[in-house]
N, C-alpha and C positions, 0 to 999 in steps of 0.2 A: 580411645579405645580399639587391637584390631580384633577382630570377629573370626571368626572357625568358617574354613571352605562353606561347608551347610547352613553359615550364614549371611556369607554372603549378596549381597544386595542385588536383582534385579535390575539391571542395565534398561534403561530411559527409549522410549519407540526407540529408533535408527528414522529415519524423513528428509527427502530430499524434495527439494518445492520442486515439484517439475510438469509438461508441459509446455506444445507450442505444436506449431503447423498443422497440425490434422489429427480428428480419435486416431484419429488408425495406426499415426506417429507416433501420441503418446503412450496409448499401450504395448504399443513393441516397447517405448523407452523404460514403462513401471512392470512392466513384466522381466525385463533381465535386467534390474538396477534391486526386483525380490529376489530374484536367483544370482546376485552380490552380497547377500543379504540383509538387503534393508528392509525393517520392522515394521513400519508403516507405511501409506501410499499417503500424499500432501498434496492435490489439485491444485493448480493456479493455471484457471480461467481464461484466457484474450478478454480484452478493454470493452468491445461489445457488446461482448455476454454477461459481464462484471454490470455495465450500465441502461440492462438490455436492451440492446438492438440484433436486430438480425444481421448474419454475415452481409444481405447485400442494400443496409438501410445506408443513405450520405454519408451519416458523418461516424461508419465502418469503415471507408476506405481509406487501404494500406494499412488498419489495424489488425487483419485478420489474421489471427493464429500465432499476435510477434510474440506479446509478455505470456502468452498462455492456451490453451485450449479453449473452438472456439462450439460452443455446445450451442446448438442453432433446438434439439428436437429428440424425441426419445428416443432414434435409429441411432445419434451421437455420441447418446451415455451409455446406447446398445457394446455400442464399437470401440469407443473406450473400455471398458468391463468386461471386453471378451476375453472365455475363460479368465478373469478374475475372480475365484471366488468371495460376491460378497461379506458372506456369514463367517468368510474370516480373515477377517479382512480387522485394519481398525484402519479411517480415512479419514484424510483432516479437508478439508475443500474451502481455500482459499475465497469466499464470495459473501459476498453483504448486500445490498440493496434485492438481488434477485436467492434469496439461500431461500424462502420456502420454495422457489420453482427448481431450480438446483434442488434439494430433499428431496421431493416433487418425485422427478424424473432420477432420483438415484436410488427409492424404493422403489419406484416403477419397475424399473430392470434388479431388482434385488427380490422384486416378487417376477416377471421372468426369468428370475434361476430358479429359482423355487426355492427361495432359502425362506427363513424362520423373520418376519421381518423385528422380533421383541426383541430378538438379537442379535440387530446391527449395533456396532461398535464405530464410530465414530463421532466428529464435529465440521458444525460449519459454524467459522467465525462470524458473519449474522450480526456485525459492530457499525451503525451504523451512526454512530455521534463522533466517532473519528473520524469517519467519510468527510462531515463540514469541516474536520480540522485541519486533518491532515493529507488527509490517499485522493480526493474528489470522487469516488463511484455511486454515488450517494444517482440516489432517483426523485424521491418522494420528500417533503417535509417532517421536519422533527419530529411531531404528532400523531398521525401513522403510521411515522416507519418501526417508531419502538411498540405503538400497538401490530405490527406485523413478526417484529422479534419479539413478543408477547406470542404473537397465535402459532410461531415455532414450535415455540419450552410448553407449551400447553398444550399444544403432540403431543412433538417429543417425549415429556410424562406421562401421559398417560398408553401410547403406541410401539413408545421407542423408547422406554427408558436407560438403555444402556445410552444409551447415545449426547453427547452435547451439544445441548441448543441452541448454547449462543457464547461466543471466545472474546470474552470485555479486552480487548486490540491494544494497549500498548504500545507496544512498536514502531507506528507509524509516526503515534510524539517526539519518540524518541527519534527519528530524521526528522522532524522537521523541528528538532531542533530545543523542544519540553525538559530541564532541567532531570536531573532523579526524586526531588521533589514534584516536580509539577508529574509530570510521570505515574509516579504513586496517587494525586491525588487526583487530576484526568480520569484515570480510568476508576477510578475508585465509585467515582461521582457517576460515574456511565454506569458504573451495574446496585451500584443502587439505586441508579433509574429508571434498571430493566428488574430489578427487585420489588420495589413498589409499582413497578405495572403488573408484575405477576404475583402478588399478595393475592389477589381481591377473585383471583382468578384460579381460584384451588382454595380445598378445607382446608383448618385454620392447624389440622394437623398433618397433613402432606405437605406443609408449606416449607420445614429445614431438609424434604428430601430435596425438592424445587430447588433451595443453594446448591445444597450441595451435588445440581448437573454444573452448574455458572463456574466458564474457566477460564484461562486466563491464556493470555499470549501473549509474551513480552520481546524488548528488546535488552542485548548487553553490547553497551559498550565496551572499547579499549579502555581504560579505569579501573579496570578487574575489580579491584581491590570496594571499590564504592561504591559498583553494579551488583559483587556479590553480596557486599550489605544492605543493596535497596532489596534482592530477593525476600530475603530476611526480615526485612522492615513492609517488604506483601503478603508476609505472611501472618508478623504480629498485627499489621491492620487489619487484614482480612480478618485474623481470630474474632478482636477484638467491633469489628461490624455486624457479624452476624450473630454474636453478645449480645452484644450492648442494641445494637438500633434494631435484630430482627431474634430478640430470645431465642436464637436456637440453641438448647442447650447440648444436643450430644457432637460432641467434637470433631468425630468423623464429618461431620457433613459442614464442616469452619475450614474443614484443611486448606489452603489456596494451593491447585492444582492448577500447572500452569507450564505451557508446551514454548516454545520460542525458538525463534532466530535471529543469530549474532548480526552485530550490526553491518550492515549494507555497504551502509550514507558512506562508515568514514574508509572502505576501499578502495583504494587511489588505481586514476590512470597509470601515473608515473612509478615506476619500476612492481611493477603489477605483480611481482612472482615477491614481495613486500607483505601481498594481504594472507599468504597463506600463517605464515607469524601471526596477526589480529585475526585469523576465525580463530586461534586455535588458544589463545589468548583468552578470547573473547568465552569462547565457550568455558576454561573453563570459572568461568565467575557465576556460570547454570549449575558443574559437574562436585566441583571439590560440596562445597558446605550442603550435609545430607538433609536437616532442617529446608531446607529450602533448592534441593534440588528438582534442577522442567526433568519434567513425565515426560519429556520428547524434545525430541531435539532437530533444526534442520541449517543446516549451511549453506552459508553463500560458497561459489565457488570462485577463485584466487581473481577470477577475470572479467567477472561480475561490472564492475566497472568501465568494462570496453564492449560487452556488448553480451548477447548470450552464450549461456557452455555450454561442451561440446558434452553429450555420454563419458566421458575422460574425466574430465577436470570433474563434476558428477563425482562417479569414482572416488578419486583421486580427494573430494569432502566425502565421503561416508569413510574412508579409513582412518582416517581421522579422529573419526564418531566407537568409530572401530578396534582400532588405538587402544583409547583413552580407555573405553569400559573393560577390554579381554586379556590386554598386554601386563597393564597396569592395575598396582591393588588397589585403587582408590575407593570399591565394591565394595573392599572387605573393613573400614576400618567406619566407624559412628561421627559424627558430628565434629571436623575438626577447627571448628573454632568457635564454640562452646565455655561459655567461663574466659573469650578473651576482652583483653580488656577494651583493645584501641575496634575490635572487632563490632565492641558492644555499644561503645562511645561514639561509635557513625552511625550504627542503627538505630540514635535515640532521638540523634540529630536530625537525622532525615523521617522517621518520624512526626519526630515536631515538628517543622514545615508541611510533611504534605496537610499533617491535620489542619493549620492555620488553615494553609490552603482551603482545604475542603469547610472547613467550616464560612471562608468565602462565597468558595459555590453554592453554599445551601441558605446562605444570607440570599443571596439572587434568587432560590425557588428550585434551585436546582441544576442537573446539565445541562441537559433539557435548554432553559431560558438561558445560559452561561455559556451559549455555544460564541459570543460574540467575542465579549471577553478571555475565554480561554482560547481561541482566535492569534489576539492580538495579544499574548501572551506566548507565543507560539516563534511569535515574524518580530518580534522586540529578538525570546530568548536567540530564537536563530541567531540574532546581528551580529549579539553579543559574541555563539560560539567563532560568525566568522569574522568578524575584528582581530580577537586574539588572535587567527594563524594571522591574518595576515599582516598582525605588526608582530606577528613571533614570539607571543609569550605561551603561542603554545605549538607547544611544533611536532607539526609530523611529517618520518620521514620518510624524503627523497619528495618530497615538493618544497619544505619551503628549509629545507635545511637539508645536510648531502644530497644535493639532488644529483653531484658528477655520477651515473654505472654504467654501465655496462649494459647492449644489447638483451632483451630477457627470450634467452632458445627454445625456450616454452610459444614465442609466439609461431613460428612452423610457416608455412606456404599460406595457412588459411588467415592467417594475420590471427590467428587465438582465440577463435570463439566461433560459433554454428549461423550461419546466415538464410534466416530461413528464404527458402520460394520462394521468391512472387508469384508462383501461376499457381498458389494454395489461396492466393482468395479463391482466385477463377472456381478452381475445381470447389470452393466449400460455398460460396453459390450453384453450384450447378444442384450439385449432390442436394442443395434445400429445395431448390424450383422443382428436382426431381422426388424429393420428397412432400412437396404443398400437393402434387398435381395424382400424388397416386392414395391420398388419407381421403378417410370418410369426409367429406363438407360437408354432410350435417350433421355429423355426431362435432364435430368442430364446433360451430354452431351454436348448438344448444351448448357444450363444453364451458367457450367462451359468454353468453350466458349466464352458465350458474354462474359464473368466475364470476363476473361481473354485479351479477346477482349479492352473494356473497360477503362482495369486500360494500359496497351501498348499506346492502343491513346491518355489518356491522358481524357479521360470525366470523366466526376462524377460518384464518383461508389455507390451510390448510388441506383439508379432503375435498376443495372443491378444484386441489391446484392438483389431485394426482387423478381426481377424472383426467383431466385437461391434458394435465405429461400424458395418459394412456392414450388417450382421443389424435394424440400427433398436434396436440396446438407447440407452437413456436415461442421459443423463450421469447421474439420484440411481441410477441402478439398478446404471451400473458403481463409484460408488462406495459403495458398498452392501455390493460383494461388497470390497473395501479393506476398509472398517470389520468385514463378518466376520470377517473373519482374520488385521488386524493392528491391532483396536479402536478407539476412540478417543482423543485426551488432551487435557488440560485444563492450557492453556500455567501457567505461575511470572506470578504479577501483577511479581512485583517492589517490593510496598507490603507492608515486615513491620507488625505491630505496634504497632513496638515506637517511641514519637516520634524522632524524628530529630535533630540536634545544628545541624540545623535552625528555629531557636522563638527568634532573633532580635525582638522589632519584636512577638509577635505575646502579650507579656502584659497589653495591655486583652482580647482575646479569648480569651485563656486564664481572666479573669477570670471574663465572662461567660457561657462555658463550664460556667464551677463552678457560679453563681454560683445558673445556668436548672433544672444538675443540680440542686443542692439546692431549687430548688420540684418535682421530678418525680419524689422521692425515686430518681433514679439515675442513672449517668453518662446523657447525653444522645446517643442513637443515632439513628446516621444511619448508612443503606441504600442504596451508588451501583448498581446495574444497567442493565447493556448490552442492552436488548429489543434482538432480529433476529436478524444475519447481521453488523450493523459490528461490524469490528478493532481500531479506531481509538482504539485506546483511551486513547493521551496525555494527553488530555484530564480523564477517569476517574481516572487510576491521582494527576494530580496534584491531584485534590478534595480526593482522600483524605486524600493525604502530606499536606496542608495542616489539610485537617480533623482526620486525628492530632493533625500535632505540637500541633493550637487547643486537645487536652485533648479529644475525641471519641468518644464509643463505636464504632469503625468496622464495617463489613459491608459486603463488596467481594469478590461471586468470581469476576470474571472478566467476558470477552464470552461472545457467543451465546446468553442466557437467553428463555426467554419470559417474553413477560407475566402465566405464572399463575403464575409457576417466583421469579418475583420478587413480585408478589400473597404466595403464598405463605410465602417467608423474611418480608418484612414482617412477618406474620403469628403466624409462631412464633419474629423477633427482636422484636420490639412497639417497633418502630419507631419514632419520634417523625416524622424529615421519611426522605422517599426521591426518590430520584435520578436520575430516568435523559440518561444520552447516547446520542445519535442521530448520527451522521456524515451515511450513508448517502444521504438527506433520504424518509427512510421516517417520519417522529416519526408526523404527524396518524395513518394507521390505525391502530401499536404504543401512545399512550397512549391516543386512544381508547379503544381494548379492554382494555387495562392500567384506566382510571380505570375500566370500569362494572365491574371485576371485584373494583378496591380498595371501591367501593359493594357487589357482593354482601356482600363478604365482613364487612362490617360496619369497613374501615379509610375511610369517606370524609370524616372528620378529620383527618384522617395528610392536612399536609404534602408536595402531588409539587410536585418542579421541574426543567428541564426541559435541558440543553441541544445545543447542537445549530450545524447550519446548516441557520438560522430565519429564511427571510423574516419580513418583522413581518407582511403580511396572515393569514400560518398563525401566528402565534406569539398576534393575536388569535380565531384558529383554539382553539390551544391553551388562551386565559386564558379563555377560553366554556365550554370542555367543566372549568373545575375549577381547570387546575394555577394553580400559585401564582406563580410567578415561570420566566422563559423568558431564558435566557441564551444568547447570541451570543459572537461570537469580538473583539467591541465590548468587553464584556465580560472584561479578561482581569486586575483587581485581585482577585485571589482572597481578601484580604481581604475587598474586603468582597459578597462572594456566605457567607466568616464568618462572616458579623455579621445577612447573612439570617434564615442556616439555624436560629443563634442567634434567633432575633426570632420567625421564625414555630412553633418548639416549648414559647418561652416557654406556659406554663400562663396566664400572668395577662396578656397581651395578647391570648389565647385569647379567656379568656374575652370582656374585653373586648370585642373586635368585637362 
């Protein structure tokens, strides 16, 4: 039923996920986006900031300013929000392991601006469980990480009551291959783990208000009817959990509040202009149903499978939201799907599947105890997804069907993407050193001692973190205290050494692996490494998964390795082929370092292959360094990659060359 204009719904918050190069450059981008009609900020941080390293740390090499903005200290945060009044903003910060620290810096900058901190509005993602499962920017083990999430929520409830202290993020679960049922169940299991941690911290009468501040961040894929039904299932299941598990009686505190970024995983490098349609269709999944409409929407740009979007590309995505919100009549109607038998039936099927999976996770002791189980389920589901594309059971236009097309005029002379100037890293490090030199060393030392004591004594970490922010402590120094007290963690890879049951159609490759292994005198050894800080491990896991099922002896230690560690493993394992996966754009400096170390270690004869989001010009540079093969998202046929590995390892072929 149509509403009158006076009851037209307010649009969702219109955001663009942005940040790159430096705080100053990102500030200019935010201000121009706000001037073009963006209604909320969504901050992307670079990988060193996300994983708790300063810009001059060895692991930060090549990663500074690539996938987001580097924020090392209060000065960077100040520059990031210069001339942006934080008391008038709704700011989303996609930050997890270092969420208490970035929120502390945000509070300190707001205080400097003269803002009433109690009125600040926004969100820190602060979801570590999905980091162990899919994104990989965790620092500490699960239990202390859950305690830090609780600290932020407890602090916000008392001091920043309008802030969302935790954003349960199922976005990356879908990117890692989750089915809709898995996305529902794993996200809801994460939310209950957090609420169980929070419940003892507040008086019983205040707990429902705390439940009401938990928000979600979801993914919307291309199967938009199913995705819309998934959102309606989320609404029902969350209401059910809040009411039945936690006794929340007030319906407003049981409301499923979520933001969304539509699916970047489904964007294609081939015929990238088609991604505009994909993004629009995916947005409909989270806006058409009033009952399950997103509170905030951020859309990727059409060219994100190629590299970093330019400001114009981001503007184009924002215009898509504005046209739907302001030109169409969508917001004049009540829910379009209430009482629809097909929708109701699909929602019930999704809820039933999710309840079954939730019961399974509960029987293991909850989300924290079930991390390894959930990780292996995601790797399996992702393998199924890729198999369906390879077998043409899932059609992807321009990838496995209708692959012939005209070259895109959108690409232009700049390759259709923005490239971060390599000089950015040196500039950032210079500013960091100047900051360290100018601050009050005694105040920093005292703040760090207080921070460490708070962590050791189990106090809420937020007050000491805010004091540390004011004193000039850096991101790396804050995280070093957390590492010292709580230790570091290496998450499960989800790939066991035993072949799966997905070996159908691999007979020819298995025969080839056996033949080459006989020539080599032992099983073909394939080592896969992820150098740098990129935690997007889905591609690497699928390569390892398939290589194992083809009969190779695999070696994969997961994410966040230095080139030195990978070369040491190649030497110890006597690897026949080394594969590197880098999706953060830092492939040139990391591969350059690794190739030099391979030569120095006497491994110059071992073929190296590289996969990632790599522009053709960079691929040429990598091949000039001696890289044997470069693979990008367009190389989706894993069996072809497996045959390349066999050919590269073949001693006869090498001798013939």
